[in-house]
N, C-alpha and C positions, 0 to 999 in steps of 0.2 A: 421511419423505414416502411417504405408499403409492401416491396418483396416479397412474398413468401419464402422461409428458410427450407431448406429442400435434406440439409450437411450439417452434421451439429457435432460435436466431442465431447462428452460427457468426463469429468477429472475432478481426482477429490482426494482429500487426505484419508487411507484406506484404515490407517489406525485408530481413527473414528469410531465410533460399534453402530453409527447410525450409518456409516455411509455404502454397505454392502445392500443393503434395505430401501434403501434412497433411489438410489444409481439400478437397480432393478428395476424399480418403479417406473423412473422414467424413462429407462431403456422399453418399459411395455408400453407407456404413454407416446413416444415418438412410435413404436411400430406401428399401434394402431392407426397411428396420420401416417404412416407410409413414408416418414424420415427416413435417412440414414442416419446410420450413431454408431458411434464406439464408445467407448471406454476402457481410463487408465487409471490405476490410483497409485497412490506410493505411500512410504512412509518419512517421515524425516529423522529419523535414524539413516535408513539407509542408502535416499536419493542427492545424487550432488546436484549443484543450485540447476534451475528448470529455467534452462538454456536451452536456444534450437539445436544447438554446436552437442549439449549434453544426453537428446532424446532419442531412440531408438529409430532408425530408418522408415518402418514401420507407421510409428503413432505419426513421423513430420508429416509423411504422404498424408492420411488421411488428416490431421491438422490443418493441411497447408489448402486443402480442399476443401476445408469445414469453412460456412459462415457463423458461425457460433461456436462458442464454447464454453457448458455450464459448470461452474467448480459449486464443487459442495464440502461446507463447514465453514471455518469462523474468516476471519480477516486475513490473518496468517496464510491460511491457506490463500485468500484470493490474491493473496501479493505475492505467495512465489509462485501463480502465473503466469503474474502482470510479464514480465521479462521476455517470455515468449509467442505470447499471445501479442503485444507490439510488437514483435521483429516480425509477425506471420502476417499483421492488421487484419486480426479476426476479432472480433466484438466479444467482450467476456460478459456476462449473468452470474451472479450469486447466490446461490441458494445457502439461506444458511442455517448449519450443525449445530453453530458453535455457539459462546453467551451472546455479546455486542452485535456483532451481525450489522456494523454502519457501511461497507463494503456492499454486503447483500441485499438485494431487492425483496428477494421471493424468501418465505417460507414453507413449510413441507403440507401445511393448511391450506394453504390458499395457489397450490402448484398450479394442478390442471388446468384451472381457468386465468391464472395470469400467461403460463407457457402457453396455452394455445393460442389468447392474441398475441402474443408475441412470433409464434410459427406464423402464424398468419400478415407479420407482415408489417402488424401494429402497435410492435413495440417506441422506444426513443431512444437515437442515437447520441450519445454525447463524448466529446470527446474531452482527456483529460492529459493534461502536461507529466512528461516525466523529465527525473533530473537524470544527469551523465555525472557519476565521479569517480575521479580518476587519481592514481596512485601515481604521484612523480620522486622520480631520485633523481638532483639534478636537472636535464632538458629531458630527461628520460621514461616515455609512460612504463608502469611496470603492471599495470592492471586497472580495469576500466569495469564499471557496472549501471545500469539503468536498476532507477528506485520511483516506486509509484508514490510512494510517502514521506520518504527523507532517507540521508544520506550524516550518519554520525560522529562524530571525534568521543570515545568515551573513557575512561579511567578502566587499566582494565586491573587494577589491585582496586578490591577491595576495601574502603574504610579510608582512602587516602584520595583526592585531588590531580589534576595535573593544572600546568601554565601552559596556555595556551593562546596565539593568536589568528587577530583575524584581517586578510588585503580583502577589497574588494577592487578588480579590475587593475592589479596590481600594485597598491597601496594600497602601505599600512592604516588597518582604522584603529584597532586595539589592545588592550589585553586580558587574559580572561584569569582567573583562579575557580575554578569550579572542577562538577562535575565531566563536563564536555560539552561541546558545542554541536548545535543539529540547523540542518537547511532544509526547508521543507518544501512541499507543492502544496500549491490551498488544498488539494487532495490530503494532505498528509497534515495542514495546519489542524487538524479533530483529532489527532492519534497523539504520538509523542509529545508536539510539538505544543499543545494545550496545555498536558499535563504541566509541562514547565514551564506556562504562564503563557504562553505564544497567544497572540490573537487567532478570529477563525475568518479564513479567507474565503470567499467564495468559490468557485471551481473555474468558474469565469474570468474569472481576475487573471492579468498575466502579470503575475509576480512570483516572488519567491520569500521564505522569511526565514530568518537567520536567529534561533533562538538558544543562550544562554543555560546550561542545565545545572542546576543546582547550583547558583555564583554563589561566590564567598564576599558579596558585599548586596549591600541592599540601593544599587546603583544599576545594576547591570540590567538590562534592558531589550528585551524582540524587537529586531528588524525589519521591514517590509523594502524589500529591494523590488528592480526591473526583471524583466525574464532576462532583459539582455544581460545580466549582472554576471563576468565570473566572480565567483568565491572563492577563497584560499585558507583553511583549515593550517598553522603550523604550528605542531606540538615544541615547546620553549622545556620542560623540565617532568620528570613523571613517564610510562608507561601507557602508552594507547592504544585501544582496538579501531577501526573504521570498519563501520556497519554500513549497508544498504535494507533498507526495510526490515529491519532483526535477524534477518538471516542469513547473509551471508558478512562475512566475516574475517578483517585481515589486519596482524598484528604488524603496527606501524613503526620502520624502524629509524635510527637516527636520521638519515638522509634523506626520509622522504615528510611527503606532506601532501596534503590534498583538497585537489582542486574540481568544484562544482559548478557546472551550466547547465543549462537546459538542453536536456534533449532531443535533436532532429527528429526522435523517431514521437508521437503520440498514441494515448492508448483509445481505445474505443469502449464504453462501456454501454451496456443495450439496456434499457429501464422500462419496466411496464408500463401502460396508459394509469394516469395519476398519477406519476412520480413527482413529486417537491422534495426540492431541498432542505425549507426552511421547516417542514415536515420531518422531516428525520430529525436535525439536530434536535425538534423537540420531543419526537420521542424517542430518541437515543440514547440522547444524553443531556436529555432535561433540561435543552436551553430552553431561556424564556419562559418557562411555563411556572403560573403561582403561586406563590404559596399554601400551602397544602394547609389550614387550618384544623384546631382540635382541640371540640370542648372538653377531653376525656383529660383527668391530673394525673401527670405523673406519678407512676409504681413510686409506692415508699420503702426507702431500705427496709429490709429486716432484719 
C-alpha cells in the first residue's frame, strides 16, 4: 500500500483481560495521528456470528467507510472477524493478545513503530483465499458460510468415530472411518489440518487440502486439490457436526451433506514491513529449526 490510512476500526474479544487497555492505547495513538477511529468488543458467549447481517447499523456504517480493521486477540478472534472483513473488502491487521497468534503480525511491544508505518501507507497487502461451505438437503441449500481456515465434518459424540465419504466434482473418491474430514485453505493448512498430519501450503498456492482427522487406518492420507474443485462430505454412519473455522457449527441431519468450494470473495491481510511467511513458520511453529543440543545430563529419578 502507498496511500495513508485515515479511518480505522479497532475490534476484538472484550473477554480478554488485555483488550480494554490495548484498545485504549491504540485509540490514543490514532487520535494523536488524527486518524478517525471507532472500536467495539464482543464476548464469545453473547455474540452471534460476526457477519454483516448480524452487526448493528452503526457499526456497519463505521466499518464500511473504514480502510483498516485492527483485530485484538488471538487467532480465534481474528477468524471471527474474517467473514465481515471479506464482505466489506476491508483489510485486516492482527495484534496478538493470545498465545500462538499465527495470523496476527504485531505484538504490543512493537505496536507504535509498526502501526505508524502501516498508517503511513508502508504496509504489505496480501490477498488470501476463502472457502464457501454450504449445507445441502437434496438440491436445497439450507446454510452457507465462509471460512478462512477450514470447513470440518466432525464426530458429534466423544469416543466414537463416524463413517463418511469424499466426493470431488460429483465423483465418489473414498470412504473414511475417522473422527472426521476437513477441507482447508493454504492459510488453514498450518492450523487444524497441520495438526491432523496435512501438508503446509504456501498462501500463494491456488489450491486446497482435504485431510482425514484421526483415521482408523494407516493408509488414509491427505489430498492437495486445485482451487476449481468441488468437494463434498457425505455422512454414512454416526452423528456429526459441520464447523467453519472452529466457531460456527451445524448438526448435520440424515438427509444433508456438505459441499465446499472456493469462495468468490477473498480477504485482504495487511502486513508490516519485513513480513516473511517462512520466518513466521520458523518463529511460531518452529518449522525447519535446527535441533537444540544440550550437554546437560537428564535428571536422575529420585
